[in-house]
C-alpha positions as MATLAB code, in Angstrom:
seq = 'MKILFNDKIQNTDAPIELKKPALSDIYKLNETLIINFDSIEKINSIGIGNTDGTYFNINGEVITFTENGLYIIKEIQTDTLEITTDATFIGRIGAGIACNIPIVIAKEPGFNSTAEPRITLSGQVVEGAGGYNYKTISLDSRYKINELIMNEIKNGYKYIGLGYPFFIDLSVESYKLPFNKLYATERNQNQLIFQSGVKKYLYSYRFEFEERF';
ca = [
      -3.379   -2.246  -10.428;
      -1.821   -4.497   -7.978;
      -2.765   -4.014   -4.492;
      -2.303   -5.864   -0.753;
      -5.399   -6.024    1.103;
      -4.904   -8.782    3.226;
      -1.682   -7.746    4.987;
      -0.177  -11.117    7.385;
       2.352   -9.562    8.595;
      -0.772   -8.275   11.656;
      -0.637  -12.149   12.599;
       3.036  -12.750   13.065;
       5.521  -11.990   16.018;
       7.073   -8.944   13.803;
       7.856   -6.182   15.971;
       4.988   -3.394   16.777;
       6.195   -0.801   15.052;
       6.230   -2.734   11.949;
       2.834   -3.440   12.152;
       1.483   -0.248   12.889;
      -0.044    2.149   10.178;
       1.821    5.430   10.579;
       5.498    4.653    9.085;
       6.474    7.550   11.166;
       6.657    4.907   14.146;
      10.123    3.163   12.843;
      11.671    0.025   13.978;
      15.210    0.549   14.204;
      17.379   -2.159   12.279;
      20.792   -3.761   13.479;
      21.003   -7.650   11.965;
      18.721   -9.650    9.903;
      14.894   -9.383   10.397;
      13.191  -12.612   10.982;
       8.968  -12.736   10.986;
       7.291  -16.127   11.856;
       3.990  -16.968   10.707;
       1.524  -19.496   12.553;
       1.172  -21.668    9.491;
       2.607  -21.725    5.904;
       1.325  -18.947    4.030;
       1.461  -18.209    0.708;
       3.277  -14.870   -0.248;
       3.915  -12.985   -3.675;
       4.454   -9.405   -2.552;
       5.691   -7.007    0.069;
       4.751   -3.840    1.161;
       7.949   -1.451    2.580;
       7.330    1.989    3.712;
       9.410    4.684    5.093;
      12.928    3.394    4.921;
      16.709    4.663    4.419;
      17.289    1.152    2.434;
      18.142    0.751   -1.255;
      17.450   -3.279   -0.760;
      15.869   -6.179    0.922;
      16.738   -9.851    0.463;
      13.396  -11.573    0.900;
      14.120  -15.280    1.589;
      16.940  -14.926   -1.218;
      15.031  -12.840   -3.614;
      16.308   -8.843   -3.752;
      14.237   -6.241   -4.652;
      15.108   -2.342   -4.614;
      13.391    0.102   -2.870;
      11.836    3.024   -4.619;
       9.310    4.454   -2.559;
       6.497    3.598   -0.177;
       4.385    0.926   -1.781;
       3.952   -2.793   -2.696;
       6.931   -4.595   -4.993;
       6.098   -8.063   -6.369;
       8.020  -11.237   -5.906;
       7.936  -14.507   -6.982;
       5.399  -16.523   -4.969;
       6.449  -18.652   -1.709;
       5.295  -20.983    0.754;
       6.733  -20.225    3.730;
       6.414  -20.032    7.598;
       9.149  -17.700    7.913;
      10.683  -14.367    6.428;
      14.268  -13.702    6.973;
      15.028  -10.456    5.662;
      18.515   -8.948    5.080;
      18.613   -5.493    4.006;
      21.008   -2.086    4.095;
      18.414   -0.130    5.987;
      18.988    1.086    9.201;
      15.076    2.049   10.275;
      11.668    0.706    8.559;
       8.216    2.422    9.036;
       6.320   -0.913    8.035;
       6.445   -3.934    6.604;
       3.490   -5.774    4.507;
       3.142   -9.165    3.130;
       0.342  -11.072    1.655;
      -0.811  -11.958   -2.416;
      -0.706   -9.034   -4.304;
      -4.549   -9.098   -5.865;
      -4.184   -7.889   -9.392;
      -6.984   -5.253  -10.243;
      -7.605   -3.934  -14.162;
      -8.603   -0.112  -14.224;
     -10.255    1.472  -17.207;
      -7.794    3.718  -19.514;
      -9.356    6.758  -18.061;
      -7.241    7.756  -14.482;
      -6.735   11.101  -12.349;
      -3.834   11.730  -10.741;
      -3.721   14.738   -8.524;
      -0.953   16.486   -6.653;
      -2.652   18.527   -3.401;
      -1.205   20.382   -0.069;
      -2.906   20.882    3.165;
      -1.470   24.035    3.552;
      -3.535   27.167    3.579;
      -1.823   30.425    2.073;
      -2.998   33.871    2.728;
      -3.789   36.603    0.228;
      -2.570   40.218    1.605;
      -4.494   43.096    0.482;
      -1.675   43.759   -1.300;
      -2.294   41.160   -3.302;
       1.042   39.408   -2.030;
       0.913   35.700   -0.589;
       1.920   34.263    2.541;
       3.123   31.254    2.321;
       0.609   28.925    4.484;
       2.157   27.554    8.255;
       2.346   24.377    8.794;
       0.785   21.472    6.016;
       2.208   18.778    4.140;
       1.684   17.976    0.199;
       1.068   14.335   -0.829;
      -0.419   12.412   -3.992;
      -4.221   11.439   -4.572;
      -5.581    9.153   -7.511;
      -9.267    7.777   -8.918;
      -9.175    4.660  -10.780;
     -11.937    2.709  -11.635;
     -12.340   -1.165  -11.769;
     -15.464   -2.522  -14.429;
     -16.189   -6.206  -12.803;
     -13.011   -7.216  -12.508;
     -13.288   -7.611   -8.843;
     -13.550  -11.636   -8.725;
     -14.149  -14.021   -5.773;
     -10.523  -14.554   -4.843;
     -10.130  -10.686   -4.501;
     -12.878  -10.524   -2.678;
     -11.764  -12.853   -0.154;
      -8.655  -11.408    0.221;
     -10.897   -8.078    1.094;
     -13.085  -10.053    3.283;
     -10.063  -11.627    5.069;
      -7.568   -8.408    5.534;
     -11.072   -5.883    6.609;
     -10.697   -6.152   10.376;
      -7.404   -3.711    9.593;
      -8.755   -2.119    6.572;
     -12.127   -1.289    8.675;
      -9.495    0.566   11.056;
      -7.966    2.435    8.563;
      -4.657    0.632    7.920;
      -3.711    2.143    4.655;
      -2.736    0.266    1.354;
       0.482   -1.022   -0.106;
      -0.638   -0.381   -3.904;
       2.067   -0.978   -7.257;
       1.110    0.853   -9.919;
       4.113   -0.253  -12.180;
       1.239   -1.707  -15.263;
      -0.223    2.098  -15.720;
       3.217    3.623  -14.895;
       3.358    4.503  -18.590;
       0.883    7.396  -17.918;
       1.246    7.919  -14.513;
       3.868    9.958  -12.939;
       4.814    7.119   -9.918;
       4.376    4.085   -9.994;
       3.936    3.306   -6.191;
       1.962    4.016   -3.284;
       1.137    3.884    0.282;
      -2.828    5.188    0.999;
      -5.998    4.899    1.995;
      -9.537    4.544   -0.269;
     -11.916    7.156    0.705;
     -14.163    5.098    1.528;
     -12.886    1.906    3.462;
     -15.033    2.025    6.220;
     -18.080    1.291    4.069;
     -16.585   -0.560    0.863;
     -20.001   -0.625   -1.401;
     -19.372   -2.795   -4.926;
     -21.089   -2.647   -7.939;
     -22.370   -5.863  -10.097;
     -24.889   -6.204  -12.874;
     -23.594   -9.294  -14.569;
     -24.579  -12.878  -13.792;
     -20.993  -13.809  -12.609;
     -19.068  -13.315   -9.803;
     -17.994   -9.903  -10.686;
     -17.611   -7.142   -9.119;
     -17.260   -2.984  -10.129;
     -15.374   -0.313   -7.278;
     -14.011    3.019   -8.165;
     -11.306    3.465   -6.040;
     -10.401    6.941   -4.980;
      -6.773    6.841   -3.057;
      -4.881    9.289   -0.828;
      -1.482    8.954    0.491;
      -0.427    8.375    3.669;
       2.705    8.488    5.715;
];
């Protein structure tokens, strides 16, 4: 699993719509999007959520958009992101260092709905009004969270603690999962508690992600 903990777009001059956690707050595009950082930053991943685009050219590297989540690019050091795309709108963009966290073989993907159907006295189903469908997944990492990853969590915790969803790439695990990208919150991200039982700077954590929009 690769996950973006420290979204460096939050500290740029990017349009406010691209920084908001809700993907429904879209930014309409009509030209090349240029985002400036305050200093030279190391970037190896781009998070994209809610767009009608099929491709994004980021500083010369083209990625194909398939679904909301994290996209890995060749590592660059830059103070500017220049993005061209066929998209007419984007809900959110993230950028930074993708943290690679190996996880155990056991995985628990799920499909869920907030709809509340009703059963009549004659046994008929009355469909639930409103509601939405969403994906969940539980992933367990055992002593794979090192100091570099902890620093990324610490540096990004201002927005993690505010409930901002994570951009996630599950491509490595996709051979046994029904999806390979995810935009999701972690159920306990307001109080992340890690476990360690070894004499090295290595921690464990059981991630429980819920898709967000």
